[in-house]
C-alpha positions in Angstrom: 104.6 62.2 127.6 105.5 65.1 129.9 107.3 67.0 127.2 104.3 66.4 124.8 101.9 67.8 127.4 104.1 70.9 127.9 104.5 71.4 124.2 100.7 71.2 123.6 100.0 73.5 126.6 102.5 76.3 125.5 101.3 76.0 121.9 97.8 76.5 123.0 98.8 79.5 125.0 100.5 81.0 122.0 97.6 80.4 119.7 95.2 81.9 122.2 97.4 85.0 122.6 97.6 85.5 118.8 93.8 85.0 118.5 93.0 87.5 121.2 95.5 90.0 119.7 93.8 89.6 116.3 90.2 90.0 117.7 91.0 93.0 119.9 93.5 94.7 117.5 91.1 97.6 116.9 91.2 98.8 120.6 94.7 97.7 121.6 96.6 100.7 120.4 96.5 102.9 123.6 97.3 99.8 125.7 100.2 98.8 123.6 101.5 102.4 123.5 101.1 102.7 127.3 103.1 99.4 127.8 105.8 100.6 125.4 106.0 104.0 127.3 106.2 102.2 130.6 109.0 99.8 129.3 111.0 102.8 128.0 110.6 104.9 131.1 111.2 102.1 133.7 115.0 102.8 133.8 114.3 106.4 134.4 112.0 105.5 137.3 114.7 103.3 138.8 117.1 106.2 138.6 114.7 108.4 140.5 114.3 105.6 143.1 118.1 105.5 143.5 118.0 109.2 144.2 115.7 108.5 147.2 112.2 108.9 145.7 109.5 106.3 146.1 108.2 104.4 143.1 105.0 106.4 143.3 106.8 109.8 143.5 109.1 108.8 140.7 106.1 107.8 138.5 104.4 111.1 139.3 107.6 113.1 138.5 108.1 111.3 135.2 104.5 111.7 134.1 104.4 115.3 135.1 107.5 116.0 133.1 106.0 114.1 130.2 102.8 116.1 130.5 104.7 119.4 130.4 106.6 118.3 127.3 103.4 117.1 125.6 101.6 120.4 126.4 104.5 122.4 125.0 104.5 120.2 121.9 100.7 120.7 121.4 101.0 124.4 121.8 104.1 125.1 119.9 105.2 122.3 117.6 101.9 120.6 116.5 100.3 123.8 115.1 103.4 124.5 113.0 103.6 120.9 111.8 99.9 120.8 111.0 100.1 124.0 109.0 103.2 122.6 107.1 101.4 119.4 106.3 98.3 121.1 105.1 100.3 123.5 102.9 102.4 120.6 101.6 99.2 118.6 100.6 97.9 121.7 98.8 101.2 122.2 96.9 101.6 118.5 95.7 99.6 119.0 92.5 101.7 122.1 91.6 104.9 120.2 92.2 103.7 117.3 90.0 102.7 119.7 87.2 106.2 121.3 87.3 107.9 118.0 87.2 105.7 116.9 84.2 106.7 120.1 82.4 110.4 119.5 83.2 110.2 115.9 81.9 108.5 117.1 78.8 111.2 119.5 78.1 113.9 116.9 78.6 112.2 114.4 76.3 112.1 116.9 73.5 115.9 117.2 73.4 118.2 115.9 70.7 119.4 113.1 73.1 115.9 111.5 73.2 115.6 111.7 69.4 119.1 110.3 69.0 118.2 107.1 70.9 115.0 106.8 68.9 112.7 107.4 71.9 109.2 108.5 71.2 108.7 111.6 73.4 104.9 111.5 73.2 104.7 107.9 74.3 107.2 108.3 77.2 105.6 111.6 78.3 102.2 109.9 78.3 103.5 107.0 80.4 105.3 109.3 82.9 102.3 111.6 83.2 100.0 108.6 83.9 102.5 107.3 86.5 102.8 110.6 88.2 99.1 111.2 88.2 98.4 107.8 89.8 101.1 108.3 92.4 99.8 111.7 93.2 96.3 110.5 93.6 97.4 107.6 95.8 99.6 109.9 98.0 96.8 112.5 98.3 94.3 109.8 99.3 96.6 108.5 102.0 97.4 112.0 103.4 93.8 113.0 103.2 92.6 110.0 105.1 95.3 110.6 107.8 94.4 114.3 107.9 90.7 114.2 108.1 89.7 110.6 108.9 87.2 110.2 111.7 88.7 106.9 112.8 92.2 108.4 113.0 90.8 111.3 115.1 89.2 108.8 117.5 92.4 106.8 117.8 94.4 110.0 118.3 92.0 111.0 121.0 92.2 107.6 122.7 96.0 107.8 122.6 96.0 111.2 124.3 93.5 110.2 127.0 93.9 106.5 127.6 97.6 106.0 126.9 98.9 108.2 129.8 96.6 106.5 132.3 97.8 103.0 131.2 101.4 104.1 131.2 101.1 105.6 134.7 99.7 102.4 136.2 102.0 100.1 134.4 105.1 102.2 135.2 104.1 102.4 138.9 103.4 98.6 139.1 106.2 97.5 136.7 108.4 95.8 139.2 105.5 94.0 140.9 104.3 92.8 137.5 107.7 91.4 136.7 107.8 89.6 140.1 104.3 88.3 139.6 105.0 86.9 136.2 108.3 85.5 137.4 106.3 83.5 140.0 104.2 81.9 137.3 107.2 80.4 135.4 107.4 76.6 135.4 109.7 75.6 138.2 111.7 73.1 136.1 112.5 75.7 133.4 112.4 79.0 135.3 116.2 79.5 135.0 116.3 79.0 131.3 113.2 81.2 130.7 114.8 84.0 132.8 117.9 83.8 130.8 116.0 84.0 127.5 113.9 86.9 128.9 117.1 88.8 129.8 118.5 88.3 126.3 115.3 89.5 124.8 115.3 92.6 127.1 118.9 93.3 126.3 118.3 93.0 122.5 115.1 95.1 122.6 116.5 97.8 124.8 119.6 98.1 122.8 117.7 98.4 119.5 115.1 100.9 120.9 117.7 103.2 122.6 120.2 103.0 119.7 117.8 103.3 116.8 115.8 106.0 118.6 118.9 108.1 119.0 119.9 107.5 115.4 116.4 108.4 114.1 116.4 111.6 116.1 119.9 112.6 115.0 119.1 111.9 111.3 115.8 113.7 111.6 117.5 116.9 112.9 120.4 116.5 110.4 118.1 116.1 107.4 115.6 118.7 108.6 118.1 121.4 109.4 120.1 120.7 106.3 117.1 120.9 103.9 116.0 124.1 105.7 119.4 125.7 105.2 119.3 124.8 101.5 116.0 126.6 101.3 113.8 123.7 100.1 110.1 124.3 100.6 108.9 122.2 103.6 112.5 121.2 104.0 112.5 120.7 107.8 109.2 118.8 107.7 110.4 116.4 105.0 113.9 115.9 106.5 112.7 115.3 110.1 110.1 112.9 108.9 112.6 111.0 106.8 114.9 110.7 109.8 112.1 109.5 112.1 111.1 106.7 109.8 114.7 105.6 109.4 114.0 102.8 111.9 112.9 100.9 108.8 116.4 100.3 107.2 116.9 102.4 104.0 113.2 103.3 103.7 113.4 106.7 105.4 116.5 108.0 103.6 115.3 106.6 100.2 111.8 108.2 100.4 113.3 111.4 101.7 115.8 111.5 98.9 113.2 110.9 96.2 110.6 113.4 97.5 113.1 116.1 98.4 114.9 115.8 95.1 111.6 115.9 93.2 110.6 119.1 95.1 114.1 120.5 94.5 113.8 120.0 90.8 110.3 121.6 90.7 111.5 124.5 92.8 115.0 125.3 91.5 115.4 124.0 88.0 117.5 125.0 85.9 119.6 126.1 88.9 121.5 122.9 89.7 123.4 123.7 92.9 120.5 123.3 95.4 119.5 120.1 93.7 123.0 118.7 94.0 123.2 119.9 97.6 119.9 118.0 98.4 121.2 114.8 96.9 124.6 115.2 98.6 122.9 115.8 102.0 121.1 112.4 101.9 124.2 110.6 100.6 126.3 112.1 103.4 123.5 111.1 105.8 123.9 107.5 104.8 127.7 107.7 105.3 127.0 109.4 108.7 124.6 106.6 109.7 126.7 103.7 108.5 130.1 104.8 109.7 129.5 106.9 112.8 126.0 106.6 114.3 125.5 102.8 113.9 128.9 101.8 115.4 128.6 104.3 118.2 125.0 104.3 119.2 123.9 100.7 118.5 125.1 97.7 120.4 127.6 95.7 118.4 125.5 92.6 118.3 121.8 93.3 119.0 120.8 90.4 116.8 118.2 92.3 114.7 119.3 92.1 111.0 117.8 94.9 108.8 116.1 92.3 106.6 114.4 90.7 109.6 113.3 94.1 110.9 111.7 95.0 107.5 110.0 91.6 107.3 108.6 91.9 110.8 107.2 95.4 110.2 105.5 94.3 107.0 104.1 91.1 108.4 102.8 92.4 111.6 101.5 95.6 110.0 99.6 93.5 107.5 98.1 91.3 110.2 97.4 93.8 113.0 97.6 97.3 111.4 99.2 100.1 113.4 99.2 97.9 116.5 101.2 95.4 114.6 103.8 98.0 113.7 104.2 98.8 117.4 104.7 95.1 118.4 106.8 94.1 115.4 110.2 95.1 116.9 109.6 93.4 120.2 108.3 90.3 118.4 111.3 90.3 116.1 113.7 90.6 119.1 112.0 87.8 120.9 111.9 85.6 117.9 115.5 86.2 117.1 116.6 85.2 120.7 114.4 82.1 120.6 115.8 81.0 117.2 119.4 81.5 118.5 118.5 79.5 121.6 116.9 76.7 119.5 120.0 76.6 117.2 122.3 76.4 120.3 120.3 73.5 121.7 120.3 71.8 118.2 124.1 72.0 118.0 124.2 70.3 121.5 121.8 67.6 120.5 122.3 64.0 119.2 120.6 65.1 115.9 123.5 67.4 115.1 126.5 65.7 116.8 125.4 62.1 116.1 125.1 59.2 118.5 128.8 58.2 118.2 130.2 61.7 118.9 131.5 62.6 122.4 128.6 63.5 124.6 126.2 62.4 121.9 124.6 59.7 124.0 123.5 56.2 123.0 
């Protein structure tokens, strides 16, 4: 009966938490972002404390440095990136038109006629596909570029998030102590162990994958810029940053960059081959050097599980869901491993006649 009451209580707490998350998902973004920033910066604050600063002074120092970096980014990087994005959106129809012309010339070759292909039918299908894809891409970019809701959310991120991050970072240790005092006394030790495993898994993934994404972004961006591809650094750096979704960033970057390379350089094949080789080498770099060196050997987050979590939470909670997907995936993975370990120790798995199986 005691176990049943505990199970019902914690199930009710979980359902209430999910319901509140769903109801307030439209306003949670700056708070979730602030919490994420405080979590990431807490080790740095502890380092400053070990150097002799108080927690308040460490928090002020970190936020001041972050403010300086943010101002420099707004003054130097953001205008350049915004100009690049605007120019890229304007050039998309031109690139599509060039690709259509290139495909039309390829379909009129003897090879197409040899295989009995109807160039007109294939050209019509490809043109319709490219037009629909272009319309969809322009609609997404346009909504992100000029949407009023996006502007409001960006403004709230810039204003509310630093305030939330400051208070949470300053009070982080006290919050942990307070939450630790609320744990059920009979199970506090087990819950602390699970929480440590979740923190180890999440911190390992965030630090390792963050360094990998930054490294790949600089590699792809500088490489495409050296090749001379239009908007090369923007495309390459973006592809690297979204590489936290396994294979998605590199695949999208390869497709878009190769398409632009064809539209820009054809019939000169060397820059096109270099663009493809750059992304293939990036995959080798990630799989054989970056992943083994920068990621923990067993963080417990399988790429398929990461992709599923991002899609599921993004569908349910929007951009807020994308931010909590990785922590939720890490927590769920640890809980599943704990449950499987308990299952292997139970009578259900070992049987009543096995040693230690019980009556």
